[in-house]
TITOR-919742 format. One line per 4 residues: for each residue x, y, z of N, C-alpha, C. Coordinates in Angstrom, 3 decimals. Each point is the difference from the previous one (the first is absolute). Example, Ala and Ser with C-alpha at 12.3 -4.5 7.8 and 13.67 -1.06 7.14 Angstrom:
% TITOR-919742
13.190 -5.690 7.800 -0.890 1.190 0.000 0.900 1.200 0.000  -0.350 1.050 -0.720 0.820 1.190 0.060 -0.770 1.090 0.730
***
This chain:
% TITOR-919742
184.078 124.774 114.313 0.481 -0.524 -1.403 0.180 1.264 -1.114  -1.223 0.506 0.088 -0.318 1.274 -1.156 -0.648 1.191 0.843  0.432 0.986 -0.491 -0.641 1.359 0.582 -0.938 0.705 -0.806  -0.126 -0.487 -1.320 -1.000 0.636 -1.083 -0.967 -1.039 -0.148
-1.233 0.481 -0.387 -1.062 -1.113 -0.279 -0.045 -0.430 -1.226  -0.250 -1.379 -0.068 0.203 -0.690 -1.333 -1.418 -0.636 -0.323  -0.286 -0.087 -1.269 -1.310 -0.885 -0.384 0.610 -1.405 -0.256  -0.637 -0.901 0.674 0.311 -1.308 -0.044 -0.906 -1.089 -0.722
0.745 -0.624 -0.920 -0.731 -1.125 -0.774 0.396 -1.373 0.540  -0.780 -0.568 0.591 0.273 -1.328 0.979 -0.810 -1.016 -0.687  0.741 -0.855 -0.524 -0.720 -1.237 -0.629 0.332 -1.330 0.755  -1.177 -0.695 0.288 0.200 -1.390 0.369 -0.807 -0.793 -1.269
1.085 -0.810 -0.622 -0.406 -0.559 -1.283 -0.450 0.960 -0.862  -1.287 -0.166 -0.544 -0.421 1.215 -0.893 -1.054 0.833 0.399  0.293 0.050 1.384 -1.107 0.963 0.686 0.816 1.113 0.673  -0.758 1.115 -0.056 0.727 1.236 0.638 -0.687 0.578 1.020
0.737 0.477 1.028 -0.594 0.599 1.128 -0.614 1.407 -0.136  -1.302 0.082 0.432 -0.756 1.127 -0.354 -0.527 0.470 1.346  -0.301 1.442 0.259 -0.602 0.598 1.221 -1.295 0.479 -0.362  -0.889 0.057 0.834 -1.435 0.588 -0.191 0.005 1.404 -0.555
-0.724 0.408 -0.860 -0.185 1.515 -0.611 -0.124 0.813 1.410  0.113 1.084 -0.202 -0.073 1.304 0.942 -1.494 0.211 0.044  -0.740 -0.162 -0.933 -1.403 0.138 -0.032 -0.611 -0.679 -1.126  -1.422 -0.304 0.586 -0.710 -1.068 -1.097 0.055 0.499 -1.459
0.193 -0.878 -0.947 0.186 0.559 -1.481 1.434 0.479 -0.465  0.686 0.100 1.100 1.605 0.352 -0.428 0.555 -1.386 -0.508  1.101 0.086 -0.549 0.802 -1.127 -0.395 0.607 -0.424 1.329  0.567 -1.278 0.088 0.453 -0.652 1.014 1.462 0.692 -0.025
0.911 -0.155 1.153 1.155 0.433 0.154 1.196 -0.718 0.056  0.936 -0.001 -0.403 1.415 -0.649 0.155 0.629 0.529 1.375  0.758 -0.981 0.716 0.339 0.595 1.329 1.073 1.093 -0.406  0.172 1.139 0.717 0.903 1.036 0.058 0.809 0.260 1.135
1.074 -0.367 0.521 0.494 0.271 1.149 1.575 0.066 -0.108  0.853 0.241 1.096 1.355 0.003 -0.103 0.608 -1.332 0.192  -0.870 -0.719 0.661 0.494 -1.478 0.100 -0.803 -0.828 -0.879  0.549 -1.377 -0.370 -0.959 -0.866 -0.757 -1.169 -0.422 0.765
-1.204 -0.122 -0.336 -1.161 -0.448 0.683 -0.248 -1.250 0.542  0.853 -0.967 -0.482 0.145 -1.446 0.639 1.410 -0.225 0.627  0.336 -1.327 0.528 1.183 -0.264 0.447 0.812 -0.254 -0.909  1.177 0.442 0.048 1.038 -0.293 -0.872 1.136 -0.884 0.287
0.207 -0.994 -0.933 0.992 -1.077 0.290 1.579 0.465 -0.412  0.805 -0.655 0.567 1.327 0.491 -0.305 0.370 -0.094 -1.597  -0.551 -0.964 -0.739 0.136 -0.319 -1.447 -0.844 0.864 -0.829  -1.129 0.661 0.803 -1.030 0.870 -1.130 0.938 1.200 -0.750
-0.460 -0.229 -1.079 0.565 1.011 -1.198 -0.979 0.971 -0.355  0.455 1.193 -0.124 -0.944 1.247 -0.299 0.345 0.277 -1.478  -1.048 0.279 -0.618 0.034 0.523 -1.522 -0.369 1.131 -0.114  0.919 0.999 -0.516 -0.128 1.381 -0.153 -1.219 0.132 -1.107
-0.791 1.050 0.149 -0.906 0.249 -1.187 0.085 1.636 -0.295  -0.357 0.297 -0.903 -0.174 1.503 -0.517 -0.967 0.553 1.131  0.484 1.431 0.336 -0.868 0.790 0.831 -1.369 0.184 -0.241  -1.057 0.165 0.691 -1.200 0.029 -0.214 -0.430 1.453 -0.568
-1.052 0.147 -0.603 -0.434 1.119 -0.648 0.034 1.413 1.116  -0.115 -0.487 1.421 0.065 0.965 0.902 1.418 0.084 0.459  1.145 -0.738 -0.383 1.320 0.290 0.159 0.304 -0.993 1.206  -0.732 -0.848 0.473 0.138 -0.932 0.887 0.863 -1.195 -0.358
1.177 -0.153 0.725 0.750 -1.435 -0.461 -0.783 -1.020 0.165  0.257 -1.098 -0.988 -0.848 -1.176 0.216 0.803 -1.182 -0.122  -0.173 -1.040 0.798 0.557 -1.184 0.042 -0.803 -1.292 -0.058  0.611 -1.244 -0.428 -0.861 -1.120 -0.055 0.934 -1.207 0.596
-0.800 -0.712 0.665 0.593 -1.404 0.359 -0.771 -1.053 0.246  0.230 -1.115 0.329 -0.929 -1.090 0.025 0.213 -0.655 1.496  -0.900 -0.719 0.225 0.058 -0.743 1.282 -0.859 -1.490 -0.271  0.643 -0.994 0.714 -0.521 -1.292 -0.130 -1.221 -0.437 0.421
-0.379 0.524 1.152 -1.333 -0.298 0.415 -0.748 1.390 0.622  -1.363 -0.094 0.094 -0.514 1.484 0.380 0.314 0.144 1.307  0.420 1.342 0.488 0.350 0.212 0.912 -0.857 1.109 1.020  0.147 0.148 1.083 -0.886 0.984 0.893 0.212 1.321 -0.646
-0.747 0.827 -0.533 -0.008 1.286 -0.684 -1.273 0.805 0.052  -0.119 1.232 -0.051 -1.212 0.628 -0.325 -0.470 -0.001 -1.309  -1.042 -0.849 -0.198 -0.577 0.000 -1.270 -0.194 -1.322 -0.464  -0.301 -0.481 -1.228 -0.049 -1.279 -0.551 0.766 -0.325 -1.246
0.338 -1.289 -0.421 0.547 -0.212 -1.308 -1.143 -0.284 -0.944  0.288 0.497 -1.448 -1.084 0.081 -0.842 0.672 -0.481 -1.327  -0.493 -0.994 -0.803 0.656 -0.382 -1.175 0.369 1.351 -0.981  0.845 -0.141 -0.355 0.363 0.868 -1.184 -0.766 0.675 -0.806
-0.731 -1.115 -0.845 -1.105 0.259 -0.759 -1.237 0.612 0.698  -0.195 -0.293 1.151 -1.325 0.686 0.693 0.446 1.141 0.378  1.280 0.379 0.289 0.394 1.208 0.297 -0.211 1.259 -0.986  -0.185 -0.320 -1.160 -0.386 1.062 -1.230 -1.342 0.646 0.317
-0.991 -0.765 0.890 -1.155 0.513 0.325 -0.128 0.784 1.224  1.213 -0.108 0.620 0.144 0.875 1.357 1.062 1.110 0.061  0.863 -0.230 -0.783 1.099 1.296 -0.058 -0.070 0.920 -0.940  0.516 1.149 0.091 0.101 1.124 -0.953 0.762 -0.796 -1.347
-0.281 0.590 -0.896 0.762 -0.796 -1.432 1.358 0.256 0.152  0.543 1.202 0.380 1.693 0.064 0.219 0.356 -1.121 0.924  -0.599 -0.150 1.242 0.371 -0.944 1.086 -0.067 -1.598 -0.603  -1.126 -0.133 -0.828 -0.008 -1.351 -0.691 0.906 -0.383 -0.856
0.427 1.096 -0.882 1.187 -0.191 -0.970 1.314 -0.095 0.720  0.300 0.611 0.949 1.174 -0.273 0.775 -0.102 -1.050 0.805  -1.126 -0.558 0.560 0.106 -1.307 0.219 0.539 -1.032 -0.851  -0.697 0.088 -1.014 0.638 -0.997 -1.065 0.960 0.055 -0.276
0.713 1.260 -0.365 1.590 -0.229 -0.037 0.879 -0.365 0.972  -0.637 0.335 1.436 0.782 -0.707 1.163 -0.156 -1.520 -0.071  -1.093 -0.457 -0.119 -0.260 -1.568 -0.214 1.009 -0.502 -0.992  0.184 0.578 -1.180 0.809 -0.531 -1.212 1.537 -0.187 0.616
0.434 1.248 0.581 1.430 0.231 0.355 0.177 -1.046 1.084  -0.987 -0.285 0.941 0.497 -0.933 1.174 -0.111 -1.591 -0.525  -0.855 -0.207 -1.167 0.007 -1.158 -0.665 1.085 -0.303 -0.646  0.775 1.056 -0.713 1.293 -0.106 -0.750 0.987 -0.165 1.167
0.241 0.706 0.961 0.700 -0.010 0.903 0.320 -1.589 0.405  -1.184 -0.481 0.454 -0.030 -1.331 0.439 0.371 -0.953 -0.969  -0.136 0.004 -1.193 0.296 -1.091 -0.996 1.392 0.462 -0.645  0.843 0.899 0.635 1.444 0.285 -0.637 0.948 0.030 1.229
-0.211 -0.838 0.982 0.966 -0.073 1.115 1.506 -0.663 -0.491  -0.238 -0.631 -1.129 1.415 -0.771 -0.387 0.113 -0.056 -1.550  1.111 0.387 -0.431 0.257 -0.009 -1.376 -0.456 -1.232 -0.878  -0.780 0.444 -1.089 -0.404 -1.079 -0.883 1.238 -0.542 -0.887
1.143 0.502 -0.127 1.001 -0.493 -0.813 0.915 -0.837 0.978  0.585 0.692 1.065 0.940 -0.941 0.820 -0.530 -0.251 1.408  -1.042 0.250 0.574 -0.614 -0.427 1.108 0.443 0.881 1.142  0.817 0.945 -0.097 0.674 0.759 1.154 -1.316 0.850 0.405
0.261 0.603 1.086 -1.160 1.051 0.497 0.234 1.213 -0.633  -1.188 0.783 -0.188 -0.298 1.047 -0.669 0.048 1.240 1.019  0.535 1.219 -0.412 -0.211 1.087 0.893 -0.563 1.264 -0.724  -0.583 0.819 0.735 -0.625 1.097 -0.552 1.105 1.021 -0.839
-0.074 0.446 -1.056 0.799 0.802 -0.649 -0.779 1.490 -0.087  -1.294 0.052 -0.268 -0.616 1.141 0.151 -1.543 -0.311 0.699  -0.917 0.886 0.117 -1.277 -0.233 0.447 -0.700 -0.896 -0.794  0.172 -0.289 -1.196 -0.719 -0.886 -1.059 1.165 -0.737 -0.708
1.114 -0.569 0.653 1.152 -1.037 -0.779 0.569 -0.526 0.839  0.438 -1.213 -0.302 0.875 -0.819 0.800 1.266 -0.339 -0.777  1.132 -0.334 0.691 1.037 -0.420 -0.685 0.727 -1.356 0.939  0.324 -1.110 -0.992 0.516 -1.062 0.651 1.382 0.426 0.698
0.012 -0.584 1.256 1.414 0.295 0.664 1.236 -0.918 -0.534  -0.417 -0.897 -0.724 1.202 -0.853 -0.646 0.265 0.351 -1.207  -0.986 -0.147 -1.204 0.226 0.103 -1.435 -0.298 1.510 -0.441  -0.718 0.680 0.825 -0.454 1.470 -0.445 -1.153 -0.114 -0.764
-0.699 -0.769 -0.204 -1.340 0.093 -0.877 -0.957 0.809 0.674  -0.545 0.856 -0.776 -0.861 1.021 0.495 -1.521 -0.402 -0.458  -0.966 0.347 0.844 -1.445 -0.489 -0.369 -0.947 1.136 0.590  -1.118 0.089 -0.718 -0.912 1.213 0.229 -1.463 -0.736 0.177
-0.819 0.565 0.428 -1.481 -0.336 -0.092 -0.271 -0.398 -1.231  -0.770 -1.147 -0.378 -0.539 -0.566 -1.125 -1.395 0.355 -0.176  -0.552 0.471 -0.880 -1.339 0.120 -0.506 -0.603 -0.878 -1.050  -1.006 -0.747 0.160 -0.744 -0.787 -0.971 -0.907 0.715 -0.666
0.237 0.091 -1.397 -1.250 0.969 -0.745 -0.891 -1.159 -0.385  -1.341 0.312 0.122 -1.089 -0.610 -0.563 -1.003 1.051 -0.784  -0.646 -0.647 -0.888 -0.816 0.772 -1.061 -1.550 -0.369 0.497  -0.871 0.790 -0.243 -1.592 -0.231 0.129 -0.480 0.845 -1.034
-1.263 -0.537 -0.706 -0.409 0.523 -1.196 -1.409 -0.101 0.098  -0.687 1.187 -0.324 -1.542 -0.148 -0.147 -0.098 0.036 -1.572  -1.060 -1.089 -0.562 -0.149 -0.239 -1.178 -1.440 0.400 -0.477  -0.221 0.635 -0.826 -1.306 0.688 -0.370 -0.457 -0.753 -1.459
-1.225 -0.186 -0.154 -0.646 -0.294 -1.251 -1.705 0.446 -0.212  -0.159 0.043 -1.000 -1.647 0.271 -0.205 -0.477 -1.039 -0.686  -1.248 -0.506 0.860 -0.621 -1.412 -0.577 -0.906 0.320 -1.006  -0.739 -1.117 -0.496 -0.889 0.034 -1.178 -1.046 0.979 0.149
-0.274 0.385 1.250 -1.378 0.985 0.056 0.534 1.476 0.360  1.295 0.221 -0.205 0.573 1.234 -0.021 0.403 0.387 1.599  -0.075 -0.877 0.899 0.532 0.415 1.543 1.299 -0.305 0.118  0.542 0.845 0.851 1.654 0.208 0.375 0.174 -0.976 0.991
0.899 -0.900 -0.110 0.189 -0.835 1.191 1.497 -0.133 0.355  0.381 -0.459 1.046 1.567 -0.257 0.359 -0.051 -1.477 0.418  1.077 -0.321 -0.063 0.284 -1.388 0.242 0.482 -0.175 1.552  -0.771 -0.921 0.770 0.500 -0.145 1.305 0.402 -1.399 0.439
0.777 -0.220 0.800 0.369 -1.505 0.369 -0.043 -0.236 1.481  -0.349 -1.391 0.281 0.555 -0.221 1.195 1.068 -0.935 0.287  1.188 0.596 0.601 1.300 -0.978 0.066 -0.312 -0.892 1.312  0.895 -1.028 -0.080 -0.367 -1.045 0.898 0.661 0.395 1.394
0.870 1.062 -0.030 0.663 0.335 1.127 -0.694 1.135 0.744  -1.248 0.508 -0.467 -0.771 0.988 0.484 -0.369 -0.506 1.417  -0.041 1.111 0.926 -0.502 -0.397 1.366 -1.645 -0.112 0.198  -0.624 0.691 -0.878 -1.511 0.168 -0.028 -0.511 -0.777 -1.277
-0.772 -1.049 0.411 -0.513 -1.094 -1.182 -0.705 0.851 -0.997  -0.774 0.987 0.387 -1.045 0.584 -0.751 0.605 1.029 -0.684  1.263 0.560 0.160 0.629 1.132 -0.834 0.675 -0.414 -1.242  -0.152 1.133 -0.986 0.481 -0.070 -1.141 0.854 1.348 -0.257
1.416 -0.278 -0.762 0.839 0.977 -0.259 0.421 -0.124 -1.293  1.294 0.539 -0.281 0.442 0.287 -1.341 1.287 -1.042 -0.193  0.145 -0.297 -1.312 1.287 -0.964 -0.261 1.263 0.784 0.124  0.754 -0.790 0.767 1.223 0.694 0.665 1.190 -1.287 -0.003
1.369 0.476 0.039 0.915 -0.947 0.015 1.321 0.729 -0.084  1.047 -0.780 0.667 1.380 0.384 -0.053 0.628 0.184 -1.279  0.957 0.931 -0.034 0.758 0.315 -1.369 1.151 -0.931 0.066  0.378 -0.573 -0.942 0.955 -1.175 -0.261 1.209 0.792 -0.454
1.172 -0.529 0.129 1.400 0.433 -0.678 -0.068 0.190 -1.319  0.379 1.011 -0.558 -0.017 0.241 -1.376 -1.138 0.486 -0.750  -0.967 0.426 0.601 -1.230 0.512 -0.558 -0.425 1.325 0.443  -0.691 0.712 -0.887 -0.614 1.457 0.226 -1.096 -0.350 0.951
-0.572 1.185 0.289 -1.211 0.002 0.970 -1.143 -0.439 -0.939  0.055 0.783 -1.146 -1.199 -0.517 -0.833 -0.010 -1.358 -0.457  1.159 -0.559 -0.386 0.151 -1.418 -0.483 -0.450 -0.839 1.170  0.256 0.379 1.335 -0.511 -0.645 1.112 -1.560 -0.105 0.090
-0.425 1.149 -0.195 -1.526 0.084 -0.029 -0.379 -0.978 -1.122  0.327 0.074 -1.172 -0.520 -0.881 -1.059 0.070 -1.501 0.430  1.256 -0.239 0.543 0.087 -1.497 0.441 -0.775 -0.477 1.052  -0.225 0.817 0.902 -0.752 -0.326 1.220 -1.549 -0.244 -0.305
-0.440 0.980 -0.925 -1.470 -0.085 -0.406 -0.227 -1.374 -0.981  1.000 -0.113 -0.833 -0.160 -1.284 -0.931 0.216 -1.210 0.904  0.857 -0.151 1.020 0.205 -1.100 0.627 -1.118 -0.063 0.926  -0.716 0.836 0.630 -0.884 -0.225 0.950 -1.444 0.068 -0.506
-0.401 0.539 -1.081 -1.057 -0.028 -0.694 -0.118 -0.395 -1.377  1.110 -0.161 -0.782 -0.118 -0.323 -1.518 -0.472 1.200 -0.736  -0.060 0.953 0.382 -0.512 1.302 -0.576 1.157 0.717 -0.724  -0.109 0.651 -1.246 0.775 1.128 -0.537 -0.593 1.192 0.249
1.231 1.008 0.436 -0.356 1.455 0.363 0.614 0.968 -0.893  -0.389 1.171 -0.168 0.606 1.159 -0.810 -0.263 1.364 0.753  0.723 1.067 -0.315 -0.137 1.228 0.472 0.565 -0.029 1.682  1.095 -0.488 0.083 0.474 -0.070 1.357 0.499 1.221 0.568
-0.740 0.508 1.003 0.556 1.395 0.686 0.341 -0.073 1.410  1.103 0.797 0.111 0.330 -0.011 1.662 -1.000 1.124 0.548  -0.506 -0.657 1.202 -0.996 0.674 1.045 0.564 0.695 1.112  0.738 -0.768 0.716 0.681 0.490 1.409 0.703 -1.151 0.660
0.648 0.366 0.975 0.700 -1.004 0.823 0.018 0.125 1.554  0.059 -1.136 0.590 -0.253 0.055 1.363 1.075 -0.907 0.861  0.716 0.435 1.081 0.698 -0.870 0.612 -0.838 -1.117 0.796  0.614 -1.145 -0.030 -0.841 -1.086 0.455 0.934 -0.932 0.984
0.168 0.654 1.356 0.775 -0.866 0.926 -0.307 -1.237 0.661  -0.386 -1.005 -0.744 -0.451 -1.117 0.549 0.849 -1.132 -0.697  1.252 -0.194 0.197 0.882 0.902 0.687 0.869 1.214 -0.666  0.151 -0.348 -1.327 0.909 1.039 -0.627 -0.396 0.280 -1.531
-1.138 0.156 -0.276 -0.329 0.406 -1.330 -0.428 1.392 -0.415  -0.137 0.073 -1.226 -0.741 1.194 -0.437 -0.824 -0.437 -1.272  -1.261 0.463 -0.054 -0.945 -0.269 -1.017 -0.125 1.051 -1.000  0.063 -0.559 -1.285 0.126 1.252 -0.981 -1.427 -0.505 -0.790
-0.973 1.411 -0.004 -1.190 -0.567 -0.535 -0.099 0.294 -1.558  -0.865 -0.598 -0.722 -0.213 0.334 -1.467 -1.422 -0.225 -0.357  -0.432 0.839 -1.053 -1.170 -0.224 -0.645 0.107 -0.577 -1.403  -0.925 -0.874 -0.422 0.171 -0.779 -1.425 -1.493 -0.205 -0.573
-0.079 -0.123 -1.112 -1.357 -0.440 -0.798 0.183 -1.375 -0.358  -1.014 -0.748 0.119 -0.200 -1.313 -0.811 0.386 0.083 -1.648  0.557 -0.919 -0.179 0.516 -0.222 -1.365 -0.732 -1.355 -0.674  -0.160 -0.849 0.857 -0.410 -1.390 -0.534 0.061 -1.122 0.785
-0.420 -1.227 -0.297 0.127 -1.143 0.901 -1.261 -0.448 0.741  0.082 -1.255 0.116 -1.076 -0.323 1.031 0.303 -0.376 1.482  -0.558 0.609 0.847 0.289 0.043 1.410 0.201 -1.550 0.404  1.177 -0.432 0.725 0.286 -1.122 0.419 1.021 0.258 1.135
-0.321 -0.461 1.355 1.061 0.365 0.942 0.822 -1.023 0.399  1.179 0.585 0.360 1.043 -0.831 0.425 -0.292 -0.693 1.318  -0.159 -1.259 0.214 -0.769 -0.469 1.380 1.040 -0.065 1.032  1.397 0.161 -0.337 0.834 -0.012 1.104 0.193 1.347 0.717
-0.518 1.008 -0.846 0.144 1.219 0.501 -1.578 0.874 0.519  -0.916 -0.523 -0.863 -1.362 0.756 0.230 -1.087 -1.148 0.070  -0.896 0.306 0.929 -1.327 -0.915 -0.060 -0.922 0.349 -0.909  -0.162 1.257 -0.332 -0.816 0.341 -0.881 0.242 1.649 -0.407
-0.706 0.045 -1.415 -0.124 1.392 -0.425 -1.034 0.558 -0.737  -0.309 1.074 -0.232 -1.293 0.476 -0.931 0.264 1.342 -0.230  -1.099 0.267 -0.906 -0.008 1.514 -0.513 -1.154 0.683 0.935  0.112 1.244 0.388 -1.036 0.666 0.748 -0.232 1.509 -0.454
-1.049 0.199 0.232 -0.334 1.379 -0.436 -0.412 0.931 1.329  0.054 1.110 -0.093 -0.015 0.730 1.142 -1.343 -0.121 0.809  -0.994 -0.597 -0.428 -1.179 -0.155 0.858 -0.333 -1.165 0.448  1.148 -0.969 -0.222 -0.118 -1.297 0.781 1.615 -0.467 0.432
0.673 0.846 0.721 1.279 -0.389 0.540 -0.218 -0.805 1.287  0.902 -0.762 0.078 0.103 -1.092 1.117 0.850 0.885 1.092  0.287 -0.725 1.196 0.855 0.567 0.953 1.308 0.195 -0.681  0.524 1.492 0.418 1.469 0.108 -0.467 0.850 0.448 0.884
1.311 0.043 -0.456 1.033 0.412 1.223 -0.228 1.189 0.710  0.568 0.096 1.304 0.033 1.252 0.763 0.556 1.121 -0.498  -0.096 1.038 0.518 0.541 1.222 -0.490 1.450 -0.074 0.258  0.745 -0.727 0.716 1.141 -0.269 0.224 0.956 -0.268 -1.451
-0.432 -0.446 -0.831 0.578 -0.618 -1.207 -0.250 1.010 -1.119  1.165 -0.132 -0.808 -0.021 0.380 -1.530 -1.349 -0.567 -0.767  -0.180 -1.335 0.352 -1.051 -0.543 -0.787 -1.247 0.740 0.141  -0.412 0.298 1.060 -1.152 0.929 0.464 -0.024 1.317 -0.676
1.334 0.730 -0.095 0.007 1.185 -0.624 -0.444 -0.010 -1.549  0.680 -1.039 -0.491 -0.053 -0.224 -1.510 -1.689 -0.537 -0.091  -0.687 -0.803 0.752 -1.381 -0.187 -0.291 -0.825 1.413 0.227  0.300 0.669 1.221 -0.777 1.152 0.050 0.139 1.047 -0.926
1.122 0.096 -0.680 0.239 0.825 -0.977 -0.840 -0.302 -1.246  -0.239 -1.221 -0.242 -1.126 -0.470 -1.111 -1.191 0.429 0.437  -0.465 -0.292 1.067 -1.502 0.297 0.449 0.125 1.496 -0.149  0.665 0.819 0.380 -0.146 1.534 -0.036 -0.082 0.537 -1.329
0.487 -1.037 -1.118 0.089 0.546 -1.350 -1.173 -0.306 -0.716  -1.227 -0.596 0.691 -1.293 0.104 -0.569 -0.588 1.001 -0.605  -0.406 -0.182 -1.188 -0.783 1.182 -0.601 -1.422 -0.078 -0.028
***
């Protein structure tokens, strides 16, 4: 099939095929070979990806069931702990593109089959409508205050959809049509905690391929209001100082970067 080695991003559901590292302590590896590392069906579609940093061509595809292959399938989130940063980010991009391809087989206007126009676009074979991968923006915010004893604190919340029951994170939510990112931050904080905030500042952003998001991080200061959680979204919320933090998100997330940044600024 191929004469040139290719780096393969092979997904089964939301899990990716990884191979053992060459040495203890090294990152896990993605399959690199001239041929796909699993059985290929006649209907298998390959997604072209940008070249790797080392110049290696890269492709992605998905399979329906785990197949005999050298290595094991690992959840995309878990792969953050095993892959190099560059490979993890490309794995996220690959997963998003495969998710987009699967959801755009037919035109949303007339129902006719879609065909590839470019690597990241499709065109309807009947009406000509064009589509591209969609990204869903969400905001996340670290809110700071000083308590009556002069201690600096941040607001941490436990969302009902958190996988870990003991973990606290930051207020977050999806951007709605017709609002700015800053307006979204204010709205989400008010809806989820009934608090007013000020001094909203951009912090950083992060691709969030679960399945097709981008997280935009902000910082803000408490401006007023009594803490009252929106029970549909949150199960609890509280103010925490640096010396009594609960369990917080893993380093995978921008939430952890926001919290670590605050911890590091202790004087």
